[in-house]
C-alpha positions as CSV (number, residue, x, y, z in Angstrom):
1,M,34.2,12.0,3.8
2,A,33.4,8.3,3.4
3,A,29.9,7.2,2.6
4,A,27.9,5.9,5.5
5,P,27.7,2.1,5.7
6,V,24.3,0.4,5.4
7,W,23.9,-2.5,7.8
8,S,21.6,-5.4,7.9
9,V,20.3,-5.8,11.5
10,D,18.7,-8.7,13.2
11,P,15.5,-7.4,15.0
12,R,15.4,-10.5,17.2
13,T,18.6,-9.4,18.9
14,G,19.3,-5.8,17.7
15,N,22.7,-6.9,16.5
16,P,24.2,-6.0,13.1
17,R,24.4,-8.9,10.7
18,E,26.5,-7.5,7.8
19,Q,27.2,-4.4,5.9
20,V,25.4,-4.7,2.6
21,A,25.9,-1.3,0.9
22,V,26.7,2.3,1.5
23,E,24.3,5.2,1.5
24,A,24.0,6.9,-1.9
25,T,25.3,10.5,-2.3
26,A,23.6,13.2,-4.3
27,E,25.9,12.3,-7.1
28,D,25.0,8.6,-6.9
29,V,21.3,9.5,-7.1
30,D,21.9,11.7,-10.1
31,R,23.7,9.0,-11.9
32,A,21.0,6.4,-11.1
33,V,18.2,8.7,-12.3
34,A,20.1,9.8,-15.4
35,A,20.8,6.2,-16.3
36,A,17.2,5.2,-15.9
37,H,16.0,8.2,-17.9
38,A,18.4,7.3,-20.7
39,V,17.0,3.8,-21.1
40,R,13.3,4.7,-20.9
41,D,12.7,4.0,-24.6
42,A,13.9,0.4,-24.1
43,L,10.6,-0.3,-22.3
44,A,8.5,0.8,-25.2
45,D,7.8,-2.7,-26.6
46,R,4.8,-4.2,-24.7
47,T,5.8,-7.8,-25.6
48,V,9.2,-7.3,-24.1
49,R,7.8,-5.7,-20.9
50,A,5.4,-8.5,-20.3
51,A,8.2,-11.0,-20.8
52,F,10.4,-9.0,-18.4
53,L,7.7,-9.2,-15.7
54,R,7.1,-12.9,-16.1
55,T,10.8,-13.6,-16.1
56,A,11.2,-11.6,-12.9
57,A,8.4,-13.6,-11.3
58,D,10.2,-16.9,-12.3
59,L,13.6,-15.8,-11.0
60,L,12.1,-14.6,-7.7
61,A,10.6,-18.1,-7.3
62,E,13.9,-19.8,-8.2
63,D,15.8,-17.7,-5.7
64,G,13.0,-17.9,-3.1
65,E,14.8,-19.9,-0.4
66,R,17.7,-17.4,-0.3
67,I,15.3,-14.4,-0.4
68,I,13.1,-15.7,2.4
69,E,16.1,-16.5,4.5
70,A,17.4,-13.0,4.2
71,A,14.0,-11.4,4.7
72,D,13.3,-13.4,7.9
73,A,16.7,-12.6,9.3
74,E,16.0,-8.8,8.8
75,T,12.3,-8.6,9.7
76,A,11.5,-11.6,12.0
77,L,8.3,-12.1,10.0
78,G,8.9,-15.8,9.7
79,P,9.3,-18.3,6.8
80,V,5.6,-19.1,6.6
81,R,4.5,-15.5,6.2
82,L,7.3,-14.7,3.9
83,T,6.7,-17.7,1.7
84,G,3.2,-16.5,1.1
85,E,4.4,-13.0,0.5
86,L,6.9,-14.1,-2.1
87,A,4.2,-16.1,-3.9
88,R,2.0,-13.0,-3.8
89,T,4.8,-10.8,-5.2
90,A,5.4,-13.2,-8.1
91,A,1.7,-13.4,-8.8
92,Q,1.5,-9.6,-8.9
93,L,4.3,-9.4,-11.5
94,R,2.5,-12.0,-13.6
95,A,-0.8,-10.2,-13.2
96,F,0.7,-7.0,-14.5
97,A,2.2,-8.9,-17.5
98,E,-1.4,-9.9,-18.3
99,V,-2.5,-6.3,-18.0
100,V,0.2,-5.3,-20.5
101,D,-0.7,-8.1,-22.9
102,E,-4.4,-7.2,-22.9
103,G,-3.7,-3.4,-23.5
104,A,-7.0,-2.0,-22.1
105,Y,-4.9,0.1,-19.7
106,L,-4.0,2.3,-22.6
107,G,-7.5,3.7,-22.6
108,I,-7.8,4.1,-26.4
109,H,-10.6,6.2,-27.7
110,I,-11.0,7.1,-31.4
111,D,-13.6,9.7,-32.4
112,H,-13.9,10.2,-36.2
113,E,-14.5,13.6,-37.7
114,D,-18.2,14.5,-37.6
115,G,-19.2,17.9,-39.0
116,T,-22.9,17.4,-38.0
117,R,-22.2,17.8,-34.3
118,T,-22.4,21.1,-32.5
119,P,-19.7,22.1,-32.2
120,P,-18.2,19.9,-35.0
121,W,-15.9,17.0,-34.0
122,P,-12.4,16.8,-35.6
123,D,-10.7,13.5,-35.8
124,L,-9.5,12.8,-32.3
125,R,-7.5,9.8,-31.0
126,R,-6.5,9.4,-27.4
127,Y,-4.4,7.0,-25.4
128,R,-2.0,6.9,-22.4
129,I,1.8,7.1,-22.4
130,P,4.3,6.5,-19.6
131,L,5.3,9.4,-17.5
132,G,9.0,8.6,-17.3
133,V,11.3,7.7,-14.4
134,V,9.4,6.6,-11.3
135,A,10.8,6.8,-7.7
136,V,9.6,4.1,-5.5
137,Y,10.0,4.3,-1.7
138,A,9.9,0.8,-0.3
139,A,7.8,-0.2,2.7
140,G,9.2,-1.8,5.8
141,N,6.3,-4.2,6.8
142,F,6.2,-6.0,3.5
143,P,9.8,-6.6,2.4
144,L,8.7,-8.2,-0.9
145,A,5.1,-7.3,-1.9
146,F,5.5,-3.6,-1.1
147,S,9.2,-3.3,-1.5
148,V,11.8,-3.6,-4.3
149,P,9.8,-6.1,-6.4
150,G,6.4,-5.0,-5.1
151,G,3.3,-3.4,-6.6
152,D,4.7,0.1,-7.1
153,T,7.7,-1.3,-9.0
154,A,5.7,-3.9,-11.0
155,S,3.0,-1.5,-12.0
156,A,5.5,1.3,-13.0
157,L,7.6,-1.2,-15.1
158,A,4.3,-2.5,-16.7
159,A,3.4,1.1,-17.6
160,G,6.8,1.4,-19.4
161,C,8.5,3.5,-16.7
162,P,12.1,2.9,-15.5
163,V,12.2,2.7,-11.7
164,V,14.7,3.9,-9.1
165,V,13.9,2.3,-5.7
166,K,14.9,3.9,-2.4
167,A,15.5,0.8,-0.2
168,H,13.9,0.6,3.2
169,P,16.6,0.6,5.9
170,G,14.9,-2.3,7.7
171,H,15.8,-4.9,5.1
172,P,18.7,-3.7,2.9
173,A,20.1,-7.2,2.2
174,T,16.7,-8.4,1.0
175,S,16.4,-5.3,-1.1
176,E,19.8,-6.0,-2.8
177,L,18.9,-9.6,-3.5
178,C,15.6,-8.6,-5.1
179,A,17.1,-5.8,-7.1
180,S,19.7,-8.2,-8.5
181,V,16.9,-10.6,-9.5
182,L,15.0,-7.9,-11.4
183,R,18.1,-6.7,-13.1
184,R,19.0,-10.2,-14.1
185,A,15.4,-10.6,-15.5
186,A,15.8,-7.4,-17.5
187,A,19.1,-8.6,-19.0
188,R,17.6,-12.0,-19.8
189,V,14.9,-10.5,-22.1
190,G,17.3,-8.0,-23.7
191,L,16.6,-4.9,-21.6
192,P,19.3,-2.7,-20.0
193,E,19.7,-3.4,-16.3
194,E,19.3,0.3,-15.6
195,V,15.5,0.0,-16.0
196,L,15.7,-0.9,-12.2
197,T,18.2,0.8,-9.9
198,L,18.4,0.6,-6.1
199,V,19.7,3.4,-3.8
200,H,20.1,3.5,0.0
201,G,19.9,6.2,2.7
202,F,17.6,8.9,4.0
203,G,19.5,11.6,2.0
204,A,19.1,9.5,-1.2
205,G,15.3,9.6,-0.6
206,V,15.3,13.4,-0.4
207,E,17.5,13.8,-3.4
208,L,15.4,11.4,-5.4
209,I,12.1,13.3,-4.9
210,K,13.8,16.5,-6.0
211,H,15.5,15.2,-9.1
212,P,14.3,17.0,-12.2
213,L,14.2,13.7,-14.3
214,V,12.0,11.9,-11.8
215,S,8.4,12.1,-13.1
216,A,6.4,10.5,-10.3
217,A,6.8,8.7,-7.0
218,G,5.2,5.9,-5.0
219,F,5.5,5.6,-1.3
220,T,4.3,3.3,1.5
221,G,5.2,4.3,5.1
222,S,4.4,6.8,7.9
223,V,2.3,9.9,7.8
224,R,5.2,12.0,8.8
225,G,7.7,10.7,6.2
226,G,5.1,10.5,3.4
227,R,3.8,14.0,4.0
228,A,7.3,15.4,3.9
229,L,8.0,13.8,0.6
230,F,4.5,14.8,-0.7
231,D,5.2,18.4,0.1
232,A,8.6,18.2,-1.5
233,A,7.0,16.7,-4.7
234,A,4.5,19.6,-4.8
235,A,7.2,22.3,-4.1
236,R,9.4,21.3,-7.1
237,P,9.6,23.9,-9.9
238,A,7.7,21.2,-11.9
239,P,5.5,19.4,-9.4
240,I,5.1,15.6,-9.9
241,P,2.4,13.1,-8.9
242,F,3.1,11.6,-5.5
243,H,1.1,8.5,-4.7
244,G,1.6,7.9,-1.0
245,E,0.0,5.3,1.3
246,L,0.6,6.9,4.8
247,G,-1.5,5.7,7.7
248,S,-4.9,4.1,8.6
249,L,-7.0,3.3,11.6
250,N,-9.2,0.9,9.6
251,P,-12.3,1.4,11.8
252,V,-14.7,-1.5,12.6
253,V,-18.3,-0.9,13.5
254,V,-20.2,-3.6,15.3
255,T,-23.9,-3.2,15.5
256,E,-25.9,-4.1,18.6
257,A,-27.7,-6.8,16.6
258,A,-24.4,-8.3,15.3
259,A,-22.9,-8.4,18.8
260,A,-26.0,-10.1,20.2
261,E,-26.0,-12.6,17.3
262,R,-22.3,-13.6,17.3
263,G,-20.3,-11.4,19.7
264,E,-17.9,-14.2,20.6
265,R,-17.1,-14.9,17.0
266,I,-16.6,-11.3,16.2
267,G,-14.3,-10.8,19.2
268,A,-12.2,-13.8,18.2
269,G,-12.0,-12.7,14.5
270,L,-11.0,-9.2,15.6
271,G,-8.2,-10.6,17.8
272,G,-6.8,-12.7,15.0
273,S,-6.9,-9.8,12.6
274,M,-5.3,-7.2,14.8
275,T,-2.4,-9.4,15.9
276,M,-1.6,-10.8,12.5
277,G,2.1,-10.1,11.7
278,A,2.5,-8.5,15.2
279,G,-0.1,-5.9,14.2
280,Q,2.2,-4.5,11.5
281,F,-0.3,-4.7,8.6
282,C,-1.4,-1.4,7.1
283,T,-4.9,-2.7,7.2
284,K,-4.9,-3.8,10.9
285,P,-8.2,-3.0,12.5
286,G,-7.0,-0.3,14.9
287,F,-10.2,1.2,16.1
288,V,-13.5,-0.5,16.9
289,L,-16.9,0.8,17.8
290,A,-18.7,-1.8,19.9
291,P,-22.0,-1.6,21.9
292,A,-21.7,-0.9,25.7
293,D,-24.1,-3.7,26.6
294,E,-23.9,-7.3,27.7
295,A,-23.4,-8.5,24.1
296,G,-20.5,-6.1,23.8
297,D,-19.0,-7.5,27.0
298,R,-19.1,-11.0,25.6
299,L,-17.3,-9.7,22.5
300,L,-14.6,-8.2,24.6
301,K,-14.2,-11.4,26.6
302,A,-13.6,-13.4,23.4
303,L,-11.2,-10.7,22.2
304,A,-9.2,-10.8,25.4
305,E,-8.9,-14.6,25.2
306,T,-7.7,-14.5,21.6
307,V,-5.3,-11.6,22.1
308,G,-4.0,-13.1,25.4
309,A,-3.2,-16.4,23.6
310,A,-1.3,-14.6,20.8
311,G,2.1,-14.7,22.6
312,A,4.9,-12.2,22.3
313,G,6.2,-11.2,18.8
314,V,9.2,-9.4,17.4
315,M,8.5,-6.2,15.5
316,L,10.3,-5.1,12.4
317,D,13.0,-3.2,14.2
318,H,13.7,-1.7,17.6
319,R,12.8,1.9,16.4
320,I,9.3,0.7,15.5
321,R,9.1,-1.3,18.8
322,D,10.1,1.8,20.8
323,A,7.4,3.9,19.0
324,F,4.8,1.3,19.7
325,L,5.6,1.1,23.4
326,A,5.5,4.9,23.7
327,G,2.3,5.1,21.7
328,V,0.6,2.6,24.0
329,R,1.8,4.4,27.2
330,E,0.5,7.7,25.9
331,R,-3.0,6.3,25.1
332,A,-3.3,4.2,28.2
333,A,-2.6,7.2,30.4
334,L,-5.7,9.0,29.2
335,A,-8.7,9.4,31.5
336,D,-11.3,6.5,31.3
337,V,-9.0,4.4,29.2
338,E,-8.7,0.8,30.4
339,A,-6.5,-2.1,29.3
340,P,-8.3,-5.4,29.7
341,V,-5.2,-7.0,28.1
342,I,-2.2,-4.8,28.5
343,P,-0.1,-4.3,25.4
344,G,3.6,-3.6,25.9
345,A,7.0,-5.1,26.1
346,G,7.4,-8.9,25.9
347,G,11.0,-9.1,27.0
348,E,14.0,-7.2,25.7
349,H,13.2,-7.4,22.0
350,A,9.6,-8.5,21.6
351,V,6.1,-7.0,22.4
352,C,2.9,-8.4,23.7
353,A,-0.5,-7.7,22.0
354,G,-3.3,-6.1,23.9
355,F,-6.2,-3.7,23.5
356,L,-7.6,-0.6,25.2
357,T,-11.2,0.4,25.9
358,V,-12.8,3.9,26.2
359,P,-16.3,5.2,26.4
360,A,-17.3,6.5,23.0
361,A,-18.5,9.7,24.7
362,R,-14.9,10.7,25.2
363,L,-14.4,10.8,21.4
364,T,-17.4,12.8,20.3
365,A,-15.7,16.2,20.6
366,E,-12.1,17.4,20.1
367,G,-9.8,16.8,23.1
368,P,-6.8,14.8,24.4
369,H,-8.5,11.5,23.6
370,D,-8.0,12.4,19.9
371,A,-4.7,10.4,20.2
372,L,-7.0,7.3,20.1
373,L,-8.1,8.3,16.6
374,E,-4.5,8.1,15.3
375,E,-2.8,4.9,14.1
376,C,-0.6,3.1,16.6
377,F,1.5,0.7,14.5
378,G,1.7,-2.6,16.2
379,P,-0.5,-5.2,18.0
380,V,-3.0,-3.0,19.7
381,T,-6.5,-1.8,19.0
382,V,-8.8,0.6,20.7
383,V,-12.4,-0.4,21.4
384,A,-14.8,2.5,21.9
385,R,-18.0,1.5,23.7
386,Y,-21.0,3.4,22.4
387,A,-24.2,3.7,24.4
388,S,-26.4,5.1,21.7
389,E,-26.7,5.5,17.9
390,D,-26.0,9.2,18.4
391,E,-22.7,8.5,20.0
392,L,-21.8,6.1,17.2
393,T,-22.6,8.6,14.5
394,A,-20.8,11.4,16.3
395,V,-17.6,9.4,16.5
396,L,-17.8,8.3,12.9
397,S,-18.0,11.9,11.9
398,R,-14.6,12.6,13.5
399,L,-12.7,9.8,11.9
400,P,-9.9,10.5,9.4
401,G,-9.5,8.9,6.0
402,N,-8.7,5.2,5.9
403,L,-7.7,2.4,3.7
404,T,-10.6,0.2,5.0
405,A,-13.8,0.4,7.0
406,T,-15.6,-2.7,8.3
407,L,-19.2,-3.2,9.3
408,Q,-20.2,-6.2,11.3
409,I,-24.0,-6.7,11.0
410,S,-26.6,-9.4,11.8
411,A,-28.3,-11.7,9.3
412,E,-31.5,-9.6,9.6
413,E,-29.6,-6.3,9.0
414,A,-28.1,-7.8,5.9
415,A,-31.5,-7.7,4.3
416,G,-31.2,-3.9,4.1
417,G,-31.5,-2.6,7.6
418,A,-27.8,-1.6,7.7
419,A,-27.9,0.4,4.4
420,A,-27.6,3.8,6.1
421,L,-24.7,2.8,8.3
422,L,-22.9,1.3,5.3
423,A,-23.4,4.5,3.4
424,A,-21.9,6.4,6.4
425,L,-18.7,4.3,6.1
426,A,-18.1,4.7,2.4
427,P,-16.8,8.3,2.6
428,L,-14.2,7.2,5.2
429,A,-12.3,4.5,3.2
430,G,-11.2,3.1,-0.1
431,R,-12.5,-0.4,0.7
432,V,-15.6,-1.1,2.7
433,L,-16.1,-4.6,4.1
434,V,-19.2,-6.3,5.5
435,N,-18.8,-9.2,8.0
436,G,-15.1,-9.7,7.2
437,W,-11.7,-8.5,8.3
438,P,-9.5,-6.0,6.5
439,T,-6.1,-7.8,6.8
440,G,-5.4,-9.4,3.5
441,V,-5.5,-7.4,0.2
442,A,-6.4,-9.5,-2.8
443,V,-4.5,-8.6,-6.0
444,A,-7.7,-8.4,-8.1
445,P,-8.9,-6.1,-10.9
446,A,-11.7,-4.6,-8.6
447,Q,-9.3,-4.0,-5.7
448,H,-8.8,-0.6,-4.3
449,H,-6.0,0.0,-1.8
450,G,-6.1,3.6,-1.0
451,G,-8.4,6.1,0.6
452,P,-9.0,9.7,1.8
453,Y,-6.1,11.4,3.4
454,P,-4.1,10.4,5.4
455,A,-4.6,6.9,4.1
456,S,-3.2,8.1,0.8
457,T,-2.3,11.2,-1.0
458,S,-4.2,10.5,-4.2
459,T,-7.4,8.8,-5.4
460,S,-5.5,5.9,-7.0
461,T,-4.9,2.3,-5.8
462,S,-1.5,0.8,-5.1
463,V,-2.9,-2.8,-5.5
464,G,-4.7,-4.3,-8.4
465,A,-4.7,-3.9,-12.2
466,T,-5.6,-0.2,-12.2
467,A,-2.5,0.7,-10.1
468,I,-0.8,0.9,-13.5
469,E,-2.8,4.1,-14.3
470,R,-0.7,6.1,-11.7
471,W,2.3,6.1,-14.1
472,L,0.5,7.1,-17.3
473,R,-0.8,10.3,-18.8
474,P,-3.3,10.8,-21.6
475,V,-2.4,12.3,-25.0
476,S,-4.9,13.1,-27.8
477,Y,-3.9,13.4,-31.5
478,Q,-6.1,15.6,-33.6
479,G,-6.3,15.5,-37.4
480,T,-3.1,13.5,-37.6
481,P,-2.3,11.6,-40.8
482,E,-2.4,7.9,-40.5
483,A,1.3,7.4,-41.3
484,L,2.2,9.7,-38.4
485,L,0.0,8.1,-35.8
486,P,1.4,5.8,-33.1
487,P,0.5,2.1,-34.0
488,E,-1.9,2.0,-31.1
489,L,-4.1,4.7,-32.7
490,R,-4.1,3.7,-36.3
491,E,-7.4,2.9,-38.1
492,D,-6.6,-0.7,-38.9
493,N,-5.7,-1.5,-35.3
494,P,-2.5,-3.4,-36.2
495,L,-1.8,-4.4,-32.6
496,G,-5.4,-5.7,-32.0
497,L,-5.9,-3.6,-28.9
498,P,-9.2,-3.0,-27.2
499,R,-10.6,0.4,-27.8
500,R,-13.7,2.6,-28.1
501,V,-14.5,4.0,-31.5
502,D,-17.1,6.8,-31.8
503,G,-18.2,6.0,-28.3
504,R,-18.7,2.3,-28.8
505,R,-16.5,-0.6,-27.8
506,A,-14.7,-1.9,-30.9
């Protein structure tokens, strides 16, 4: 039986563009993983790894025009957005090269023998080593920054782990282009190309998570797909870490004082954030608690004006478009739900942005309105109007885990009056914002892109310098002769790495 073809499809028309590959069989996946496992020692040299990451960033920039053209043809995200995303992707690779150069990610601790302690200390030396082959499941909504050359791949390679990427079916041609760039970069610095391999197909994704030589996995996608892979990772004879980013409402709380102070500005900002990229950002504000008063009315009026002016947009593919339209219909049919700006179809291939409103009282207890507390991927948000602080608190207590939670407060509340409300948001999300909007995730050392389930399946971040820690595990050496120690742990610190010695920074 012939392998199934993998087609690149134009989301603006629904028509196939070209066949770019065939779906990988179980045998293909086995060969890819085995080849990656065989070359894992080639990534041991930190200097070479850093050069590899920087070279990959340079080659992505050199091939930028071709990559952006392919990505736009497959995702309809537009050259402007994709140009920025390509720059972010290259910067991310360079940032991880800096992390590798500095070496703090190794977490080196040296505790010398000390017989005066109770109990006595032996000589102990600890650092982190790479896990092995990492499976990366590419995201559909960021064909560069969260796909083949994205953060999961960059951080795994930085950790010294070979990567096998399962391409997203929404942009296979872009995936092939980016994989070829990374493999060229590997060859240019003297690494085997097998440090990065690409496979296609749903079946390949299933085989990949089950493969005994795969040591960890990173995923960005739906709750349903991510949970299935998470369960498979846990059910293996030897379970492996599965770092999945699954789904997020990204709630926004607008206080009465904030709405009174600048309701129109908040409404306009919300409209711009929720429609960005046709509402296909994982950090889209999809649920808002706003006061049911005159200031809240002004906020909704500004929101309606901004959303109404957004125009129709093309989603990543027709499957996602169909799911968006079905999700909107389901929610709009619930009792007491209104649509001041009706989200829905914008022609045969596009969608129109909109928002729904509901009394917050409908969400204070379990019922059919719980659908409003689930992510609807696309340009729609739900505004729950609260009439009292008790209603606000009751709804917050029912929200699932999120990537972000945002608090809009007044200038007076910023002096300390909103402390209790901010504290109530912190358990809900991995990133808490005040008077900002969650769309946009800076690649910074203090960034955290993750959150309580279902936002993610672990406590780790997929963005920022500490994302590298997902692909490492600690090892301690006790009473080991100097000549047998890894160079990173030797007394004279030949590599000049940052470390803590006897509890103090050396």
